[in-house]
C-alpha positions, 0 to 999 in steps of 0.5 A, a space after each residue: 648814139 655813140 659818136 665814132 669816126 667813119 671807116 673811110 679808108 679804101 676797103 680793097 687795098 690789093 686792087 685800088 681804083 681812083 674813084 669810089 664812094 663809101 656808104 658807111 655812117 648812119 643808116 636806118 635800122 630795125 630788129 624784125 623779131 616778129 618776122 613781119 618785114 617780108 610781108 610788109 614789104 620793107 624792101 621797098 624802102 618806104 617803111 620808116 625804121 625806128 632805130 639808127 645804126 653806125 655802119 659798119 659796126 654790128 648792133 651788138 657793138 658799142 660803136 654801132 650806137 645800139 649795143 644790144 647783145 640779145 638774140 635778134 637774128 633778123 635785121 633790116 638796114 636802109 639808107 639813101 644815096 646819090 651817084 656822083 654826076 661825074 659817073 654818068 655813062 658808067 656802070 656802078 658796082 655795089 660792094 659789101 665787105 662782109 655781112 653776117 650771115 645771109 644778106 638780101 639787097 634791094 636798090 629802089 625796090 629791085 632785088 640786086 643781090 643775095 649772099 650767104 657767108 658771114 666773112 667774105 665779100 660780095 658785089 653786084 652791078 646795080 646800074 639797071 636799078 638806079 634812078 636819077 637823083 636819090 636812090 633807096 638801098 635796103 639790106 635784109 640780114 639774117 643770122 642763125 645764132 644758135 645753129 652750131 653747124 654754121 661757120 661762126 668762129 668764136 661767136 657763142 651760140 648762147 646769150 652770154 659769152 663764156 670760156 673761149 667763146 665771145 659776143 656774136 655779130 649779126 649783119 653788116 660788119 665791113 665797109 659798104 661802098 660804090 665804084 664806077 666801071 666801064 662796059 669792059 673792066 678788070 674784074 681781078 688780078 692774080 699774082 704768083 711769084 717764082 723767086 727761083 726763076 725770078 718771074 712773076 705770073 700775072 693773070 688778068 680777069 675781065 668782066 667779059 671777053 672782048 667782043 668786036 673790039 681790040 683790048 689790051 692791058 698795059 702792065 707797069 711794075 715798079 720797085 722803089 719808084 723805079 720801073 722794072 718791067 713794062 709790057 702790053 698784053 693783048 686780051 682776047 679772052 676774059 682771062 689772060 696770063 703773062 709771065 714777066 721776068 724780073 731781071 734784078 736779082 743778081 746777089 742771090 739776095 734778100 734785096 727785093 724778096 719779101 720777108 718779115 725782116 725785109 717787107 719789099 713790095 713791087 707796085 703794079 699798075 694795070 691799065 685796060 685799053 679798049 679800041 685805044 681808049 682807056 677803059 679801066 685802071 687799077 693799082 696793086 702790088 705783090 711780093 716775091 716770096 716763097 714758102 715751102 717745105 724741103 727735106 722736112 724743113 720749113 723754108 721761107 725764100 729757100 732758107 730755114 725759117 723759125 716762125 714765132 707767131 702769136 694767136 690773134 682773135 681779132 676782137 675789139 672792145 667797142 667794135 667786136 669783129 670790126 676794128 674801130 679804125 684802120 690804125 687799130 689794125 696796124 697797131 696790133 701788128 706793130 705791138 706784136 712785132 715789138 714783142 718779137 713775134 714775126 707773125 700771127 695765126 689769125 684765129 677763127 676769123 677771116 680778117 678785114 683785108 686792111 689787116 693783111 695790107 698792113 701785114 704786107 707793108 710792115 712785114 708780118 706772116 699771117 696764117 689764114 684760118 676759116 671761121 669754123 662750125 662746131 657740128 657736122 652735117 651735109 649742110 655744114 659741108 656745103 656752107 663751109 666749102 663755099 665760103 672757104 673758096 671765097 676766102 682763098 680767092 679774096 686773099 690770094 695775092 697777099 705775100 704776108 699770108 703763108 699758111 691756110 688753115 681750113 679746120 681747127 681742133 676738129 671743130 665742125 668734125 668732132 667725131 673725126 677720130 672714128 667717122 670716115 665721112 669727117 675724115 674725108 671732109 678734112 682731106 677734101 678741105 686740104 685738097 680743095 685748098 691746094 687746088 685753089 692755091 698751090 703756092 702756100 702750105 695747108 694744114 688739114 686740122 690744126 692742133 690734133 687729129 690730122 689727115 694729110 697735112 703740110 705741117 704737123 701742128 700741136 696744141 699743148 697748154 702744159 705749163 710746167 717747164 720740166 714736162 714741156 722740156 721732156 715732151 719736146 726733147 726728141 721727135 719720138 717723144 713729141 709724136 707720142 705725147 698726146 697733149 689733151 689726150 688727142 691723137 696727132 693723126 687719124 684715118 690711117 695717116 701717119 707722120 711723114 717727115 713734115 715740120 713740127 710746130 706747136 701752134 697753140 700753147 701758153 694761155 697764161 691768165 694774168 689779171 691786170 684789170 678790176 674784173 675776173 677772167 679765164 685762162 689756161 694757167 695763171 700768174 700772180 704778178 709781173 715777175 711771176 708772169 714773165 717767169 711762167 712765160 719763159 717756162 712755156 716758150 723756152 723749152 719749145 725754142 730749145 727743142 731740136 725739132 720744133 720749127 715754129 711756135 704760136 703763143 696764146 694769145 695777143 690780147 685779152 678778149 672779153 672774159 679771157 684774160 690770157 693775153 700779153 696785152 689787155 683787151 684795150 691793147 695796154 701791155 701787161 709787162 714791158 714789151 722788151 721783156 717779152 721780146 727777150 723771151 720770144 727771141 730766146 735771149 732772156 738768159 
């Protein structure tokens, strides 16, 4: 098996408890192509599996130790674990960061969880299933590799990757872990900043409402190790809300607001007391940040802001969807910032929370995008809306995340131009997202064929400078431009003064390896690549009305060689040369 370092970093950085235990590492593993595991009661933990796998890497990846890219849609995992003695008397929660696509979980032959959705977390209280000493944990994971109505992102439904589609993932691909909690514990926190009123709204959610006891939450807020607020909240219900004034903005300033240029964060400690005894304690953070549209202008913290984004697929040569290490997630952001980008459109992937943590810490805007399906059905609607709600819930607190993208390029709604149901689905996804989070901007269908939307976003892979210059010279020409012969609006909607951004363009293929690949246009050498990069970026930056861009793409991915970096993150040309172009300073 391939030897690899364990993913041992804390997996939920927006809500941290001191005690926890990861279950990553070597597990027993089995393909179940003949689908005999259920009848043979593999869930009991008594069946010996013939393989081993390194969790959290899927069997298709090199880092899993298996590296088999064939179709094996039903797989089983097994391992044993022991609960630390110091956790005695507490409840034990089992967490899964993500399992693609359906997961059933047993502890000591007792089913404790079932979850559907390949990109979002789930957890379950396993206390009643535990026994003294060693415990058995079995996971049955089922994928549906050929189902094009499944929310899958860039995972190809054919065996070999091609064009813009990549290797599939099946099974566990994010951290598995345990943590102890008391009878009453903090289930989650939600932060909603208001920079205009200098306030932070904090919502605390307990696992259950206090019954026959006195519960209080002590909230401590610090900025650069200085206390800014300390308050105690009496808790009578499972959910409580407290708005706290932060009386430290006295210069209208950027001094404590969050932005890519100044990624200021407030640290928060919430301690739960039940009948005077500490029952739980969690560490978190928030950023005072506002994203809005005012009079047709895209605003960050009440100032006009130009987004210079890069399309980021979030794939890795040896881990596929799973980064080999936490440092790899951080490094992708650092490289993008060195090239002059202030954010990323995280494309067709609900990314590891550790990525958003580093975006928060380093100062990097993120567009959160659903992993879409490709065909429409009623079952697709059920699945995509359920998983999308979980994604919005998981990432709500990250200040770096500023835009939600539930649909991209009519994936999942291929007949939206004429099909009223698909138009209504796009509208429903827009308003559903707004109902869950009214603090961020939402795009109904990124690229084209949009219904109600906060931003008008255009995908345009034209590579001729003169054509781009003409198309984006006036708003009128842009709105009738029809790149890729697609309408910008459908279903009776029309442009209503929203900011215009070009959110996919470029895609210049430049071969810096010994294998052939694919792109939207091509370059022959370093000089040609930089010239063509300037040809597609400069007309958009010079447009009088384009308020943001997203260049395709950060890295090569498998057969796609249109990255600014190779697949293993080696710059194709000096980063400072790219930065001059992205910043509009190349001439």
